[in-house]
C-alpha positions, -999 to +999 in steps of 0.1 A: -236-231+122-206-213+107-203-178+094-187-173+059-169-141+065-170-114+052-205-120+041-237-120+061-239-158+053-241-188+075-239-224+067-256-250+090-278-281+092-315-289+097-309-290+135-300-253+136-334-244+127-347-260+160-328-232+181-344-200+168-326-180+194-294-186+176-309-172+144-321-140+163-288-137+180-270-136+147-297-112+132-303-137+104-333-125+083-334-153+057-334-191+058-327-212+027-336-249+031-322-273+005-328-310+016-355-328-002-358-353+027-364-327+052-398-313+061-405-278+055-396-258+087-419-232+101-399-199+112-414-167+127-430-143+104-400-120+105-379-143+085-377-148+047-380-186+039-370-202+008-371-240+004-354-259-027-359-295-025-326-308-038-310-342-040-276-347-025-261-361-056-268-359-092-303-359-107-315-325-098-338-303-120-313-277-135-339-249-134-344-256-097-306-255-091-303-223-110-332-207-091-314-218-058-281-204-067-294-171-080-315-167-050-287-171-026-265-148-048-291-121-046-295-124-008-256-122-006-254-093-029-280-074-010-264-082+023-294-100+037-281-120+067-288-156+055-286-192+069-283-219+043-291-255+056-294-289+045-297-323+063-262-323+078-248-291+064-219-308+046-227-310+009-257-290-005-255-261+017-216-253+013-220-262-024-247-239-031-230-212-009-198-216-031-218-215-065-236-183-053-204-167-041-189-176-074-214-154-091-212-126-067-174-126-066-169-134-103-145-161-093-143-198-102-168-222-084-138-241-071-120-211-057-152-202-037-157-238-025-121-234-012-133-202+006-161-220+022-143-250+031-117-228+051-147-217+074-169-248+073-165-287+072-175-299+037-181-333+020-198-322-011-213-349-035-193-351-068-224-354-089-240-324-071-209-304-075-208-312-113-243-300-118-237-267-098-205-258-118-227-263-150-253-239-135-227-214-128-213-216-164-249-213-179-258-183-158-226-165-168-232-170-206 
């Protein structure tokens, strides 16, 4: 799990949800799960839990992608300490984080992906990234 400074934002993988102590230690209050292939995780009642079943590639519902990006942008904008996670934490999580940061920072998605990649390893699916860039462009219109 890596902190995307200066935001109250962490990017991780499905395994990070098995160690609840680390979430409490970081004062994380929201968990955003993104992997369609992962089962929904149960977290303590104190947490906000959002689950968006996304594919790691092209073929996602644009409305679901839009909802995921806007939700994470809102959490970031309100300073809610948030963990975004997917199966391995290398594609969907950093890509959604970058798209949300793009809305919050009013910068290009690529610049925000570069910011994320400076703090967290990435291997973003090109098809998934293309869909997210389209989502950011639509939201901005």
